[in-house]
C-alpha positions as CSV (number, residue, x, y, z in Angstrom):
1,M,-0.4,-2.9,-33.7
2,F,-4.1,-2.5,-32.7
3,E,-3.3,-1.5,-29.2
4,C,-6.0,-0.9,-26.6
5,E,-6.4,0.8,-23.2
6,R,-7.8,-0.9,-20.2
7,L,-9.5,0.6,-17.1
8,I,-11.5,-0.7,-14.2
9,L,-14.0,1.6,-12.5
10,P,-14.4,1.6,-8.7
11,N,-17.7,-0.4,-9.2
12,G,-15.8,-3.2,-11.0
13,L,-16.9,-2.3,-14.6
14,R,-14.1,-3.2,-17.0
15,I,-13.5,-0.9,-20.0
16,I,-11.5,-1.6,-23.2
17,I,-10.8,1.4,-25.5
18,T,-9.2,0.8,-28.9
19,P,-8.5,4.0,-30.8
20,M,-8.3,3.6,-34.6
21,S,-7.4,6.9,-36.1
22,N,-7.8,5.7,-39.7
23,S,-11.4,4.4,-39.1
24,S,-14.4,6.5,-40.1
25,T,-16.8,4.7,-37.7
26,I,-17.2,3.8,-34.0
27,T,-18.5,0.5,-32.5
28,S,-19.6,0.5,-28.9
29,M,-20.4,-2.8,-27.1
30,V,-21.7,-3.9,-23.7
31,M,-20.9,-7.4,-22.8
32,V,-22.4,-9.4,-19.9
33,L,-21.1,-12.6,-18.4
34,G,-24.3,-14.7,-18.6
35,G,-26.0,-16.8,-21.2
36,S,-27.7,-20.2,-21.4
37,R,-25.2,-22.1,-19.2
38,F,-26.3,-20.0,-16.2
39,E,-30.0,-20.8,-16.7
40,S,-32.1,-23.3,-14.7
41,K,-34.1,-25.8,-16.6
42,E,-37.3,-23.9,-15.9
43,K,-35.9,-20.6,-17.2
44,R,-34.2,-21.8,-20.4
45,G,-34.1,-19.0,-22.9
46,I,-34.4,-16.1,-20.5
47,S,-30.9,-14.7,-21.4
48,H,-31.9,-14.5,-25.0
49,F,-35.4,-13.1,-24.3
50,M,-33.8,-10.4,-22.1
51,E,-31.6,-9.4,-25.0
52,H,-34.8,-8.8,-27.1
53,M,-36.5,-6.9,-24.4
54,F,-33.7,-4.3,-23.9
55,F,-34.4,-3.1,-27.4
56,K,-37.9,-2.1,-26.4
57,G,-36.6,1.2,-25.0
58,G,-35.5,2.9,-21.8
59,V,-36.0,6.3,-20.3
60,K,-34.5,8.7,-22.8
61,Y,-35.6,6.6,-25.8
62,P,-38.8,5.0,-24.4
63,T,-39.9,2.8,-27.3
64,A,-38.4,0.4,-29.8
65,F,-39.4,2.8,-32.6
66,D,-37.6,5.7,-31.0
67,L,-34.4,3.6,-31.0
68,A,-34.9,2.4,-34.5
69,K,-35.4,5.9,-35.9
70,L,-32.4,7.2,-34.1
71,V,-30.0,4.6,-35.5
72,D,-31.5,4.5,-38.9
73,A,-31.3,8.3,-39.2
74,V,-27.5,8.1,-39.2
75,G,-27.2,4.9,-41.2
76,G,-26.0,3.0,-38.2
77,R,-26.5,-0.6,-37.1
78,R,-27.5,-2.1,-33.8
79,N,-27.9,-5.7,-32.7
80,A,-27.2,-8.2,-30.0
81,S,-26.4,-11.9,-29.6
82,T,-26.8,-14.4,-26.8
83,G,-24.3,-17.3,-26.4
84,K,-23.9,-19.9,-23.8
85,E,-21.6,-17.8,-21.7
86,D,-22.2,-14.2,-22.6
87,V,-24.7,-11.6,-24.0
88,M,-23.4,-8.8,-26.2
89,Y,-25.1,-5.6,-27.4
90,F,-23.6,-3.2,-29.9
91,V,-24.2,0.0,-31.8
92,K,-22.1,1.1,-34.8
93,H,-22.3,4.5,-36.5
94,G,-20.1,7.1,-38.2
95,A,-17.5,8.8,-36.2
96,S,-19.3,12.2,-36.6
97,C,-22.0,10.9,-34.3
98,G,-19.6,10.9,-31.3
99,N,-20.9,9.0,-28.3
100,L,-24.4,8.1,-29.7
101,G,-23.8,4.4,-29.3
102,L,-22.9,4.7,-25.6
103,D,-25.9,6.9,-25.1
104,I,-28.2,4.3,-26.6
105,L,-26.7,1.3,-24.8
106,A,-26.7,3.0,-21.4
107,D,-30.4,4.0,-21.8
108,M,-31.3,0.4,-22.8
109,I,-29.3,-1.5,-20.2
110,I,-29.9,0.8,-17.2
111,G,-33.3,2.3,-18.1
112,G,-35.1,-0.6,-19.6
113,S,-38.5,-1.2,-18.0
114,F,-39.8,-4.2,-19.9
115,P,-43.5,-3.1,-20.5
116,E,-45.9,-6.0,-20.1
117,E,-47.6,-5.4,-23.4
118,E,-44.2,-5.4,-25.1
119,L,-43.3,-8.7,-23.3
120,R,-46.4,-10.4,-24.7
121,K,-45.7,-9.3,-28.2
122,E,-42.0,-10.3,-28.0
123,Q,-42.9,-13.8,-26.8
124,K,-44.7,-14.2,-30.2
125,V,-41.6,-12.9,-32.0
126,V,-39.2,-15.2,-30.2
127,L,-41.5,-18.1,-30.8
128,E,-41.3,-17.3,-34.5
129,E,-37.5,-17.2,-34.2
130,F,-37.7,-20.6,-32.4
131,N,-39.7,-22.1,-35.2
132,M,-37.4,-20.6,-37.8
133,R,-34.4,-22.4,-36.1
134,K,-36.3,-25.6,-36.0
135,D,-37.1,-25.4,-39.7
136,D,-33.4,-24.9,-40.6
137,P,-31.7,-28.4,-40.6
138,E,-28.2,-27.0,-40.1
139,V,-29.2,-24.6,-37.3
140,N,-31.4,-27.2,-35.6
141,L,-28.6,-29.8,-35.7
142,F,-26.2,-27.4,-34.1
143,D,-28.8,-26.5,-31.4
144,S,-29.6,-30.2,-30.7
145,F,-26.6,-32.5,-30.9
146,P,-24.4,-31.1,-27.9
147,E,-27.0,-32.2,-25.4
148,Y,-27.4,-35.7,-26.8
149,L,-23.8,-36.4,-27.6
150,I,-21.7,-34.4,-25.1
151,Y,-23.3,-32.5,-22.3
152,G,-26.4,-34.3,-21.3
153,D,-28.4,-32.4,-18.7
154,H,-25.6,-29.9,-18.1
155,P,-26.6,-26.4,-19.2
156,L,-23.8,-26.3,-21.8
157,G,-26.0,-28.7,-23.8
158,N,-28.9,-26.2,-24.0
159,S,-29.6,-23.9,-26.9
160,P,-29.8,-20.2,-25.9
161,I,-33.2,-19.9,-27.7
162,G,-34.9,-22.0,-24.9
163,T,-38.0,-24.1,-25.5
164,R,-41.6,-23.3,-26.5
165,E,-42.7,-23.9,-23.0
166,T,-40.1,-21.8,-21.2
167,I,-40.4,-18.9,-23.6
168,Q,-44.2,-18.7,-23.0
169,K,-43.8,-18.7,-19.2
170,I,-41.3,-15.8,-18.9
171,T,-42.7,-13.0,-16.8
172,R,-41.8,-9.4,-16.3
173,N,-40.7,-10.2,-12.8
174,D,-38.4,-12.9,-14.2
175,L,-36.7,-10.2,-16.3
176,F,-36.2,-7.8,-13.4
177,E,-34.8,-10.7,-11.3
178,Y,-32.4,-11.7,-14.1
179,R,-31.2,-8.2,-14.7
180,N,-30.6,-7.7,-10.9
181,T,-28.7,-11.0,-10.8
182,F,-26.4,-10.7,-13.9
183,Y,-26.3,-7.1,-15.1
184,K,-24.0,-5.8,-12.5
185,P,-20.9,-3.7,-13.4
186,N,-18.5,-6.2,-11.9
187,N,-20.0,-8.8,-14.3
188,M,-19.8,-6.6,-17.4
189,V,-17.3,-5.2,-20.0
190,I,-17.7,-2.2,-22.2
191,S,-15.6,-2.2,-25.3
192,V,-15.3,0.6,-27.8
193,A,-13.2,0.7,-30.9
194,G,-12.9,3.2,-33.8
195,N,-12.1,6.8,-34.5
196,I,-12.4,8.1,-30.9
197,N,-10.6,10.2,-28.3
198,A,-9.8,7.6,-25.6
199,Q,-10.0,10.0,-22.6
200,N,-13.3,11.5,-23.7
201,F,-14.9,8.1,-24.1
202,L,-13.6,6.9,-20.8
203,Q,-15.2,9.8,-19.2
204,E,-18.5,9.2,-21.1
205,I,-18.5,5.6,-19.9
206,Q,-17.8,6.6,-16.3
207,D,-20.6,9.2,-16.4
208,R,-23.2,6.8,-17.7
209,F,-22.2,3.5,-16.1
210,G,-20.1,4.5,-13.0
211,R,-23.2,4.8,-10.8
212,M,-24.2,1.2,-11.3
213,T,-24.1,-0.8,-8.1
214,P,-21.8,-3.9,-7.9
215,G,-22.7,-7.1,-6.1
216,P,-22.3,-10.9,-6.0
217,V,-22.9,-12.9,-9.2
218,P,-23.8,-16.6,-9.6
219,E,-20.9,-19.1,-9.6
220,W,-20.2,-21.3,-12.6
221,R,-21.6,-24.9,-12.7
222,L,-18.5,-26.5,-14.3
223,F,-18.8,-29.5,-16.6
224,D,-16.9,-32.6,-15.6
225,G,-15.4,-34.3,-18.7
226,I,-16.0,-37.6,-17.0
227,R,-19.7,-37.0,-17.5
228,I,-19.6,-37.0,-21.3
229,K,-22.4,-38.9,-22.8
230,N,-21.6,-42.3,-24.2
231,N,-23.8,-41.8,-27.3
232,R,-21.7,-41.6,-30.5
233,V,-24.4,-40.8,-33.2
234,F,-27.2,-38.3,-33.2
235,T,-29.6,-38.1,-36.2
236,L,-32.2,-35.5,-37.0
237,P,-34.7,-37.0,-39.4
238,R,-36.4,-34.7,-41.9
239,K,-39.2,-35.3,-44.4
240,E,-37.3,-34.2,-47.6
241,M,-33.7,-33.2,-48.0
242,E,-31.6,-33.3,-51.1
243,Q,-28.4,-33.2,-49.0
244,A,-27.4,-34.4,-45.5
245,V,-25.8,-32.0,-43.0
246,M,-22.9,-33.8,-41.3
247,I,-20.9,-32.9,-38.2
248,L,-17.9,-34.9,-36.9
249,A,-17.3,-33.7,-33.4
250,V,-15.0,-34.5,-30.5
251,H,-14.9,-33.1,-27.0
252,G,-11.9,-30.8,-26.4
253,M,-10.5,-28.2,-24.0
254,G,-11.8,-24.8,-23.0
255,Y,-10.4,-21.4,-23.8
256,Q,-8.5,-21.2,-20.5
257,H,-6.3,-24.2,-21.5
258,R,-2.8,-23.6,-22.8
259,D,-3.7,-25.4,-26.1
260,Y,-6.5,-23.1,-27.0
261,L,-4.7,-20.8,-29.4
262,P,-2.2,-23.4,-30.8
263,L,-5.3,-25.5,-31.6
264,H,-6.1,-22.9,-34.2
265,V,-3.3,-24.3,-36.3
266,L,-4.6,-27.9,-36.3
267,I,-8.2,-26.7,-37.0
268,S,-7.0,-24.5,-39.9
269,L,-4.9,-27.3,-41.3
270,L,-8.0,-29.5,-41.3
271,G,-10.6,-27.3,-42.8
272,S,-9.9,-23.6,-43.1
273,G,-9.5,-22.3,-46.6
274,E,-9.3,-24.0,-50.0
275,S,-5.8,-25.4,-49.5
276,S,-6.9,-27.2,-46.3
277,R,-6.6,-31.0,-46.1
278,L,-10.4,-31.6,-46.0
279,F,-11.3,-29.2,-48.8
280,Q,-8.6,-30.6,-51.1
281,E,-9.4,-34.3,-50.4
282,I,-13.2,-34.2,-50.2
283,R,-14.1,-31.5,-52.7
284,E,-11.2,-31.1,-55.1
285,K,-10.1,-34.8,-55.4
286,K,-13.3,-36.7,-54.7
287,G,-16.1,-34.2,-55.5
288,L,-18.2,-35.3,-52.6
289,V,-19.1,-31.8,-51.2
290,Y,-19.4,-28.2,-52.3
291,G,-17.8,-27.0,-49.1
292,I,-16.4,-28.2,-45.8
293,Y,-14.9,-26.4,-42.8
294,S,-13.5,-27.2,-39.4
295,G,-13.9,-25.1,-36.3
296,G,-14.2,-25.0,-32.5
297,E,-16.9,-24.2,-30.0
298,M,-14.9,-23.3,-26.8
299,Y,-16.2,-22.5,-23.4
300,K,-14.5,-22.0,-20.0
301,E,-13.6,-25.5,-19.1
302,S,-14.9,-27.5,-22.1
303,G,-15.2,-27.3,-25.9
304,L,-15.8,-29.0,-29.2
305,V,-13.6,-29.6,-32.2
306,L,-15.7,-30.2,-35.2
307,S,-15.8,-30.5,-39.0
308,Q,-19.1,-29.8,-40.9
309,W,-20.2,-30.5,-44.4
310,E,-23.2,-31.2,-46.6
311,T,-23.3,-34.0,-49.1
312,S,-25.8,-36.0,-51.2
313,N,-27.6,-38.8,-49.5
314,E,-25.8,-41.5,-51.4
315,N,-22.4,-40.0,-50.2
316,I,-23.1,-39.9,-46.5
317,E,-21.1,-42.9,-45.5
318,K,-18.3,-42.4,-48.0
319,S,-17.8,-38.7,-47.0
320,L,-17.7,-39.6,-43.3
321,R,-15.0,-42.3,-44.0
322,V,-12.9,-39.8,-45.9
323,V,-13.0,-37.2,-43.2
324,I,-12.0,-39.8,-40.6
325,D,-9.2,-41.0,-42.8
326,E,-7.8,-37.4,-43.0
327,Y,-7.9,-37.2,-39.3
328,E,-5.9,-40.4,-39.1
329,K,-3.3,-39.2,-41.6
330,I,-2.6,-36.1,-39.5
331,K,-2.3,-38.3,-36.3
332,Q,0.1,-40.6,-38.1
333,Y,2.3,-38.3,-40.2
334,G,1.8,-34.8,-38.8
335,I,2.5,-31.8,-41.0
336,E,5.4,-30.8,-43.2
337,E,7.3,-27.5,-42.5
338,E,6.1,-25.9,-45.7
339,E,2.5,-26.6,-45.0
340,L,2.8,-25.4,-41.4
341,K,4.3,-22.2,-42.6
342,R,1.4,-21.7,-45.0
343,V,-1.2,-22.4,-42.4
344,K,0.3,-20.0,-39.9
345,G,0.4,-17.3,-42.6
346,M,-3.3,-17.8,-43.4
347,I,-4.2,-17.6,-39.7
348,I,-2.2,-14.4,-39.0
349,G,-3.1,-12.8,-42.3
350,S,-6.8,-13.4,-41.8
351,K,-6.6,-12.1,-38.2
352,E,-4.8,-8.9,-39.5
353,M,-7.5,-8.2,-42.1
354,S,-10.3,-8.8,-39.5
355,C,-8.7,-6.4,-37.1
356,E,-9.2,-3.6,-39.6
357,N,-12.9,-3.8,-38.7
358,N,-13.5,-1.9,-35.4
359,G,-16.5,-4.1,-34.7
360,Y,-14.3,-7.2,-34.8
361,L,-11.7,-5.6,-32.5
362,A,-14.3,-4.3,-30.1
363,R,-15.8,-7.8,-29.8
364,E,-12.5,-9.8,-29.7
365,Y,-10.9,-7.6,-27.1
366,G,-14.1,-7.3,-25.1
367,Q,-14.7,-11.0,-25.0
368,D,-11.0,-11.6,-24.0
369,E,-11.5,-9.3,-21.1
370,L,-14.9,-10.8,-20.1
371,M,-13.7,-14.4,-20.3
372,L,-10.0,-14.3,-19.6
373,G,-9.6,-11.2,-17.5
374,R,-7.1,-9.7,-20.0
375,V,-6.8,-8.9,-23.7
376,I,-4.8,-11.0,-26.1
377,T,-3.3,-8.4,-28.4
378,F,-2.7,-9.0,-32.1
379,D,1.1,-9.2,-31.4
380,E,0.7,-11.8,-28.7
381,F,-1.7,-13.8,-30.9
382,C,0.9,-13.8,-33.7
383,K,3.7,-14.8,-31.3
384,I,1.8,-17.8,-30.0
385,I,0.8,-19.0,-33.5
386,N,4.3,-18.6,-34.8
387,E,5.7,-20.6,-32.0
388,V,3.6,-23.7,-32.9
389,T,5.9,-26.5,-34.1
390,Q,5.4,-29.6,-36.2
391,D,5.7,-31.6,-33.0
392,D,3.0,-29.4,-31.4
393,V,0.6,-30.2,-34.3
394,L,1.2,-33.9,-34.0
395,R,0.6,-33.8,-30.2
396,L,-2.5,-31.7,-30.6
397,A,-3.9,-34.1,-33.3
398,R,-3.2,-37.2,-31.1
399,T,-4.7,-35.5,-28.1
400,Y,-7.8,-34.0,-29.5
401,L,-8.7,-36.2,-32.5
402,K,-8.8,-39.5,-30.8
403,T,-10.8,-41.9,-33.0
404,E,-12.6,-43.6,-30.1
405,K,-13.8,-40.2,-29.0
406,L,-15.3,-39.1,-32.3
407,K,-19.0,-38.5,-32.5
408,V,-21.3,-37.9,-35.5
409,A,-24.4,-35.7,-35.8
410,M,-26.5,-35.7,-39.0
411,A,-29.6,-34.1,-40.3
412,A,-31.0,-36.0,-43.3
413,E,-34.1,-37.4,-45.0
414,E,-35.6,-39.9,-42.6
415,K,-34.8,-43.0,-44.7
416,Y,-31.1,-42.2,-44.7
417,C,-30.9,-41.7,-40.9
418,D,-29.3,-45.1,-40.2
419,K,-27.6,-44.8,-36.9
420,E,-26.3,-48.3,-36.9
421,K,-24.3,-47.7,-40.2
422,L,-22.8,-44.6,-38.8
423,E,-21.9,-46.3,-35.5
424,K,-20.3,-49.1,-37.5
425,I,-18.1,-46.6,-39.4
426,L,-16.9,-45.2,-36.2
427,E,-16.2,-48.6,-34.7
428,N,-14.3,-49.8,-37.7
429,A,-12.1,-46.7,-37.7
430,Q,-10.7,-47.6,-34.2
C-alpha cells in the first residue's frame, strides 16, 4: 500500500515518485539537507531567509508576482518551511496541470538570482515574522527553551528564524555562498506524489535537475548528550496572560535510533487523542486544561520527548504535578494489553488516513530518504508498531521518562514565573 519508486541520478540527486491513481492532484517537493543546525552564530537565520528569497523568481518566472499569478490561476498552493535539519519547498495543483510544480521549483531553485532590492524588502518581511513569533507566547517558548534547557551553544538550540541582528546583516553574496554550499544535487531529494505517470515525471526531473553539479557538503556537528545543560526550568515572563503555556520535556534519542518508531506508542499513550492518559486525567477527571498533547522533536543524534498544555495561572503547579504523576504511573505499571491494542490502532489508523493526502506522502517519503537514506513504507511502519510489546513500552518509559532528567519550560504572566517553585516540584518528584 502507498508504494513508491526510488531513483538516484548520476549527479547524486535522489528521486522518490509515488503514483496515486485515485488522486486528483499532484504535489511536487524539493528538499535540501540544511537548516539552522548547519549555521554559524554570525549567520543564524540564513537558511530560512534563503527559503523566502527563492520565491522572488527565477529565469522563466522572474518575479514573485509571476509565480503568484501562475499558481493562483490554477487554484494551486505553494509554500516552504525551514527546520533545524532541512528546508522544503512544494507546489500542489490539479493533475490536469501536469508538471507545473516541477517547472516552478526548478526555475526557483536553479534560476533564482536574489535581486538586491528584493533582499532589502524581504529583510523587513522576515523581521515582521520574527516579531510575530516573539509576540506569540507558545511559539516564542518553543523557539527559546531548547537552547537554555538542552543544547546550550550547539546549533540545535537555535531557532531557524535567526535573530534581529543576523537577519539585518544578510547580504546577496551570503545567499549565493549558501546556495553553492548546500543546494547541490547530492544533498537534495525530489519527492512527487499524486496522479502521475512515474516514467514521465522521472524524465521531467532528469531534464530539469540532471545538469546540476554535485560536490562536497558540510559535515554535521554532532551533539554530545554529555553536554546537556544542567538547567531544569526555563520561564518566559509576559505582561498579561490569562493562561500559562507549559512544556514538560526530556532529552531523548534521534531518528536513527532503533527506538524511534516504537517510541510513537509511548508518546501516543501519554497524549495523543482523547483516550490518552494525560487527556483523561488532566482534562476529563480534573478539569485543569482544555487540551494537552505529547509529541517528539527528533533530530539525527538527539531529540526531545515532551508534553504541552495551557492552564490557568492558579493551576500551574497542580497541573505539573499531575503530568509528572502520570509519567510515574507508566514507569511503574506499564500498559495493559487492551490499551496497547487501542493505541496501536490509533497510530496505524491515523497514518493510513494521512497517507491519502499526496502532500503528506511526498513529505514523509522525501524526508525519510533525505534523513535516513531510505523510505519507511506504510507497511513497514505498521509492522514495527504492531511488534511493540507491553515490555517494550515499560522499557521505553523507564529509559526516556526518567524523573531526574525532566525539565520544565513555561510562558506565563510575570508574577507567576516562580522558577524555585517549579524546581522544587521536580526535586520532590525524584
